[in-house]
C-alpha positions as CSV (number, residue, x, y, z in Angstrom):
1,X,180.5,161.2,7.8
2,X,180.6,159.0,10.8
3,X,184.3,159.7,11.4
4,X,183.8,163.5,11.0
5,X,181.1,163.5,13.6
6,X,183.1,161.2,16.0
7,X,186.3,163.5,15.6
8,X,184.1,166.7,16.2
9,X,182.8,165.2,19.4
10,X,186.2,164.2,20.6
11,X,187.5,167.7,19.8
12,X,184.5,169.3,21.8
13,X,185.3,167.0,24.7
14,X,188.9,167.8,24.6
15,X,188.1,171.5,24.8
16,X,185.7,171.1,27.7
17,X,188.3,169.1,29.6
18,X,190.9,171.8,29.0
19,X,188.5,174.5,30.2
20,X,188.0,172.3,33.4
21,X,191.8,172.1,33.8
22,X,191.7,168.5,33.2
23,X,194.8,168.6,31.0
24,X,195.8,164.9,31.2
25,X,192.3,164.0,29.8
26,X,192.5,166.8,27.1
27,X,196.0,165.3,26.1
28,X,194.6,161.9,25.9
29,X,191.7,163.1,23.6
30,X,194.2,165.0,21.5
31,X,196.3,162.0,21.0
32,X,193.1,159.9,20.1
33,X,192.1,162.6,17.6
34,X,195.5,162.4,16.0
35,X,195.4,158.7,15.9
36,X,192.0,158.5,14.3
37,X,192.8,161.2,11.7
38,X,196.0,159.2,10.7
39,X,194.1,155.9,10.4
40,X,191.3,157.8,8.4
41,X,194.1,159.1,6.1
42,X,195.6,155.7,5.7
43,X,192.4,154.2,4.6
44,X,191.5,157.1,2.4
45,X,195.0,156.7,0.7
46,X,194.4,152.9,0.2
47,X,191.0,151.5,0.8
48,X,192.5,148.0,0.7
49,X,195.0,148.7,3.2
50,X,196.1,145.9,5.4
51,X,195.3,146.2,9.1
52,X,199.0,146.3,10.0
53,X,199.5,149.3,7.8
54,X,196.5,151.0,9.4
55,X,197.9,150.2,12.9
56,X,201.4,151.6,12.0
57,X,199.9,154.8,10.8
58,X,198.0,155.3,14.0
59,X,201.1,154.5,16.2
60,X,203.3,156.8,14.1
61,X,200.8,159.6,14.6
62,X,200.9,159.3,18.4
63,X,204.7,159.0,18.5
64,X,205.1,162.1,16.2
65,X,203.5,164.3,18.8
66,X,206.9,165.6,19.9
67,X,205.6,166.0,23.4
68,X,207.1,164.7,26.6
69,X,205.5,161.7,28.1
70,X,207.2,162.2,31.5
71,X,204.1,163.6,33.0
72,X,205.7,166.8,34.4
73,X,204.6,169.6,32.3
74,X,206.4,172.9,32.5
75,X,209.6,171.5,34.0
76,X,212.9,172.8,32.7
77,X,215.5,170.3,31.5
78,X,218.8,169.6,32.9
79,X,220.3,170.7,36.1
80,X,220.1,174.5,35.8
81,X,221.5,176.6,38.7
82,X,219.3,179.4,39.7
83,X,220.6,182.8,40.7
84,X,220.3,183.6,44.4
85,X,220.1,180.1,45.5
């Protein structure tokens, strides 16, 4: 129950940050929600899970996001020549 309330609060904060165009903060909160969900699932699967397994599940959730960490949203990849330039 406590975890669900915490996740709901983080999701609400994430949405507010996005509405206020604070995208870096919204992304950080999104990653935190994913990490907490992965840890919660790891503990639910094995209540006697070792801390290292819980940590590994949290790190894997953050790495699996598939998003760039370069900090340059909306950039095209590679050297693309544009017409008329």
